[in-house]
N, C-alpha and C positions, 0 to 999 in steps of 0.2 A: 479594445474594451477597457483597457487599463485606465483607472481614474485616480487622480491624486486627491480627490475630494471625497470625504466620507459620505456614505449614503445618508440621505435625509429621511428621518422617520418621525412623523408627527406624533406617534405614540412613543414617547420617550421613556416609557416604563422599563424597568430593569429586565422584566421577563421577556421583552421582545428583542433583546440584544444578542448579537453573536459573541460568545465568550471565548471560543477557541477554534482553531482549524487543525484537524488531524489528517495527516497525509500518508498514504501507502507509498512504498518505495518502488519495487520492481514492477515495471510496466506502467506505472503511474507517473513518477517523476523521472525515472531513468529507463532507457530502452534496453532492458536486460532479460526480458522473458525469453527471447530467442537465444541468448547466451546460455541460460540455464538449460534449455532444451538441447542445445548442441552438446553441452557437457554431459548430460544424461545419456544421450545417444552414443557418444564416444566411450563413456565408461562401460555401458552395457555391451557395446561392440567388443570391447576388450575382454568382457566376461563371456563372450560367445553368443550374445543375444541381440536381436534386432527389435528396436522399439517401433511400434506401429503409430502412425500419425494420430489415430483415434485416442491414444493414451494421453496426448498432449493436453486436450481440453480437461481431462480428469485431474491432472497434476498441477495445472497452472494456478498460481496464487496460493497454493496450499503450503502448509508447513513441511519442512524437510521430512519429519517422521512419517507423516501421512503419505506424501508423494513417493518417498523411497519405498515404503512398505507396499504401496500399490504396485509399483514397478517390479518389485521382487515377486509378488504374487502373480502378476500378469505374465511374467517371463519364465518363472520357475528358476531364476538365477540362484546359485548356491553361494550366498553371501549373507552375513548377518546384517541386520538393520543398522546397528551402531557403526559397523565397519564401512558400510556403504555411505552413510551420512557423512562420516569423516572424509571419505574419498571424494564425494561430490563437492563438499564445501572447499576442500583444498584445491581441487581442479578449477572450481569457479573463481576462487581468489587469484589463482595464477592467470586465468583468462582476462580478468579485469585489472591487471597490474598497471596497464597504461591508461587507465581511466575508463569511464563509461559515457555513452552518448545520452544527453538529456532529451526528454520528450519535448515536442514543440510546446512552447508556452510555460514550461516549468520554471526557467530562470526568472522570467518576468513576474510570475505569480509569487515566487519565494521572495523576490526583491520587494514587491508591493506589500506583502504581509509584514516583512521586517520593517519597512519604512513606517508603517502604521502601528507598529509594536503590538501586533495581534499575537497572542500566545499560540505557538505552533509546535506540534509534535510530529515526529516521524514514527509511524507505527507499522512495523514490518514483521512478516513471518520468517524472514531471513535471520540467520544467526548473527550474534554480536560481531564476530570477526568480519563478516561480510558488510554489515552496516557501517562499521568504522572505516572500512576501506572506501566504500561508496561516498561517505561523508566528505572525503577529500575532494570529490567532484561537486557535490551539492553545496558544500559550505556549512560546517557545523554551526557557524554563527547564525544561521537562518532558523535554527530550531531551539526551542526552550528546553525540550527533552526528546529522547529517543527511546523506543521500546522495541526490543528484539524478541524473536520467536522462541529462543532458547532460554529466556529469562522468566518464563511463566510455565506453569504445569499444563495449562491449556491455552493454545493460541487459536488463530482463525481456523475455522468459522465460528468458534466460540466468541462471545462478547468480551472476554477478559482483557485483551490488549487495549481495546478502546475504553473500557471502564477504568482501567489502570491509568491510562494517559489522562483522561478527564479528571480523575481524582487527584493526580499529582499536579495538575494545572489549577485545581480548585474550581473546576467548571462543571456545570450541569450538563450531562450527556445530551439532553434534549436541546441545548443551546450550543452544541458543537456541530460544525460542518465537517463531514468526512469526504475525502476524495479517494476513490478506489477504481481499480480497473478490472477486477474479476468478481464472479458470483460469490466466491468464497469470502472475499473481503467485504463485499456488500452485505452478505449475511451476518458477518461479525458486527459490523457497524450498526446495522438495523436492530440486531438483537440487543445492542447496548443502548438503543433509544436515540441514536444520533440521526441527524438529517444527512442524506447521502447524495453525492454527485458521482455518478458512474461514468467513467471514460473507458469504454471497453477496449481491450488490447488484442486478445486472442479470440475470445468467444463473445457473441452478442449478449447484452444484458437488457431485458425489457424494462420499460418505465413502469413505475408502480406508485402507490400512495406514499408520499413522503420521500420519494426518490426522483431525482432528475437524471437524465441521460444526455450526454453531450458527445460531440465528435472528437474533441481534443481539448487540452487545457487552454488553448487559445480562446475558448469561449468562456473561460472562468476567470473572474477577477473578484476583488473584495466586495464590490457592490453586489455582485451576483450571489456570493456566499452569504452576505448579510440578508439578502432577500429571502433566502431559504428559511431562515429563522423567523423573520417577521411574518412570513406567510402562514406560519404554523401557530402564531400566538395572537 
């Protein structure tokens, strides 16, 4: 589906144009959701607790503070939230030292956006230390800016990360296309007023008004993202 030719829109009005693309990281661009879960399972096992599979859908895509707090409550583990957060982040950073696998279509999409000079932001609930490490695989040159979960008072599912990214890019959120893989991320993007493409990783995400659902990034290219904005104006 990759096209080197910009989409043709006979309505050349400014309000029908895609202004920026905002991308989630874990589970969307890189196949790390399983890594996070394995780390959580291992750490809690060391604390003497077994994580149930049903917990996974609750914590996927969430910020560390929310996910860790939920797991502490669910298991009754005797560990402070701050201590657990540091432990999980450190263990995850060790796990991905050798790099992380890209999701199918991720490299092509990033290359296409960069070639067309589309303002692009990486918007993640992961902490800065994790984002900076993963950028080694994704290529920092592919992003105009990055937003980390520990850089805001409120992260996903609140709209703050996407509103901040749009503001820093000088873009109208309604003219930003967001690509997300979890219900938490989709909720954040939609609350910010963005057009959303959901690429479910762990749990299904239903289609809804203003939201598209696809099977993989292989189905997403610049023409497709532009169409999301023109369809709404």
